[in-house]
C-alpha positions in Angstrom: 14.6 26.2 -12.1 14.2 28.9 -14.8 11.0 30.8 -15.4 10.4 28.8 -18.7 10.8 25.5 -17.0 8.4 26.4 -14.2 4.9 24.9 -14.1 1.9 27.2 -13.9 1.2 26.2 -10.4 4.9 27.1 -9.3 4.5 30.5 -10.9 1.1 31.1 -9.1 2.5 30.0 -5.8 5.5 32.3 -6.5 3.3 35.1 -7.3 1.4 34.6 -4.0 4.6 34.5 -2.1 5.9 37.6 -3.7 2.7 39.6 -3.3 1.5 38.0 0.0 0.5 41.3 1.7 -1.7 42.2 -1.3 -3.2 38.8 -1.4 -3.8 38.6 2.3 -5.5 42.1 2.4 -7.7 41.4 -0.6 -8.5 37.9 0.8 -9.5 39.4 4.1 -11.7 42.1 2.6 -13.4 39.5 0.3 -14.1 37.3 3.4 -15.4 40.2 5.4 -17.7 41.4 2.7 -19.0 37.7 2.2 -19.6 37.4 5.9 -21.5 40.6 6.0 -23.6 39.5 3.0 -24.3 36.1 4.6 -25.2 37.7 7.9 -27.5 40.1 6.1 -29.3 37.2 4.3 -29.6 35.1 7.5 -31.0 37.8 9.6 -33.4 39.1 6.8 -34.9 35.6 6.9 -36.2 36.5 10.4 -37.1 40.2 9.4 -34.1 41.7 11.3 -31.9 44.2 9.7 -28.6 43.2 11.2 -27.0 46.4 9.9 -29.1 48.4 12.5 -27.8 46.4 15.4 -24.3 45.3 14.5 -21.0 47.1 15.2 -18.1 47.3 12.9 -16.3 44.8 15.0 -19.0 42.2 14.4 -18.3 42.3 10.7 -14.6 42.4 11.0 -14.8 38.9 12.4 -17.9 37.7 10.3 -15.6 35.6 8.0 -14.2 33.6 10.9 -17.6 33.1 12.6 -19.0 31.6 9.4 -17.2 28.4 8.2 -18.9 28.6 4.7 -17.2 32.0 4.2 -13.8 30.5 4.9 -14.5 27.7 2.5 -15.5 30.0 -0.2 -12.4 32.0 0.2 -10.3 28.8 0.0 -12.3 27.7 -2.9 -11.4 31.0 -4.8 -7.8 30.6 -4.1 -7.7 27.0 -5.4 -9.9 27.8 -8.4 -7.7 30.7 -9.4 -4.7 28.6 -9.1 -6.0 25.9 -11.2 -7.3 28.4 -13.8 -3.9 30.0 -13.9 -2.1 26.7 -14.3 -4.5 25.7 -17.1 -4.3 29.0 -19.0 -0.4 29.0 -18.5 -0.3 25.5 -20.1 -2.4 26.7 -23.0 -0.2 29.7 -23.7 3.1 29.1 -25.3 4.5 32.6 -24.8 7.0 33.6 -22.2 5.5 34.8 -18.9 8.3 36.3 -17.1 6.4 39.3 -15.8 3.3 37.1 -14.9 1.4 39.0 -17.5 -1.2 36.3 -17.4 -2.9 38.1 -14.5 -3.4 41.1 -16.7 -5.1 38.8 -19.4 -8.8 39.0 -20.1 -9.4 35.3 -19.5 -7.7 35.4 -16.1 -9.7 38.4 -15.0 -13.0 36.7 -16.1 -12.0 33.6 -14.2 -11.1 35.6 -11.1 -14.4 37.7 -11.2 -16.4 34.6 -12.0 -14.9 32.6 -9.1 -15.3 35.4 -6.6 -19.0 35.8 -7.5 -19.9 32.1 -7.9 -17.9 30.4 -5.2 -20.1 31.4 -2.2 -23.1 30.0 -4.1 -21.4 26.8 -4.9 -20.1 26.3 -1.4 -23.4 27.1 0.1 -25.1 24.6 -2.0 -22.5 21.9 -1.5 -22.0 22.2 2.2 -25.3 23.7 3.5 -26.3 20.4 5.2 -23.0 20.0 6.8 -23.3 23.2 8.9 -27.1 23.2 9.2 -27.0 22.4 12.9 -24.9 25.5 13.7 -28.0 27.7 13.1 -31.2 27.8 14.9 -30.0 26.0 18.1 -32.7 25.7 20.8 -31.8 27.9 23.7 -33.4 29.0 27.1 -32.7 32.6 28.2 -33.0 34.4 31.6 -33.5 38.1 31.7 -32.2 40.5 34.3 -35.2 42.5 34.3 -38.5 42.9 32.4 -40.0 40.4 29.9 -40.3 40.0 26.1 -43.4 41.5 24.3 -46.2 39.0 24.0 -44.7 36.4 26.2 -46.0 35.8 29.6 -43.4 33.3 30.8 -40.1 33.1 29.0 -38.7 30.3 31.2 -41.2 27.8 29.5 -40.8 29.4 26.0 -38.6 27.5 23.3 -36.3 29.9 21.6 -34.0 29.4 18.7 -30.8 31.3 18.7 -30.3 33.1 15.5 -27.0 34.8 16.2 -25.3 37.4 18.3 -23.5 40.7 17.9 -21.3 42.6 20.3 -24.3 44.2 22.1 -27.4 42.1 21.1 -28.6 38.5 21.0 -31.0 37.6 18.3 -33.7 34.8 19.1 -36.7 33.5 17.4 -39.9 32.0 19.0 -41.6 29.5 16.8 -45.2 29.5 18.3 -45.6 33.3 17.9 -43.4 33.5 14.8 -41.6 36.5 16.3 -38.0 37.5 16.4 -36.6 39.2 19.4 -33.4 41.4 19.7 -32.4 41.4 23.4 -29.5 43.6 24.7 -26.6 41.5 26.0 -26.7 43.8 29.2 -30.2 42.4 30.1 -29.2 38.8 29.7 -28.3 36.8 32.8 -27.6 33.6 30.9 -28.2 31.6 27.8 -28.5 27.8 27.9 -28.1 25.9 24.7 -30.3 22.9 24.7 -28.9 19.6 23.3 
């Protein structure tokens, strides 16, 4: 099939096939930055600056720990494909060099989708993944105790998240967040 007979979607998929390394690299960078931003917002809610406690490795996998980040990345990919197909159909000129990716309207669509898609996905799917945060847990420490708590075995904690070296928990009664080194944890039991 010649370039002139191809649909916009076929040209878009061909462009992704031809430039898969660039698309994969930019996509992974986007998902990592998105995962970092979502982690920052989540932990800020509990007055924890995650960037003080996290290692670089924690953020390299942030996109895969967070299903909403993956959905946002997929949403951008699909939206840009649809926008490309629509703009291609509107244009009657020859697009042999895929110059439409250099067009102003395609740049606006790309930037708008990269910025807006995380918010759209968060609003649309927040209830679906609500249970994956703030799970009730019980912890056992190797030594010591947590400030302001006499007996941690009877205390109800909520698991906020983890990093390579720390576990982040929240206690409802005292409205306190705790950052506990993983090396001081004997075990964590997730309550049903």
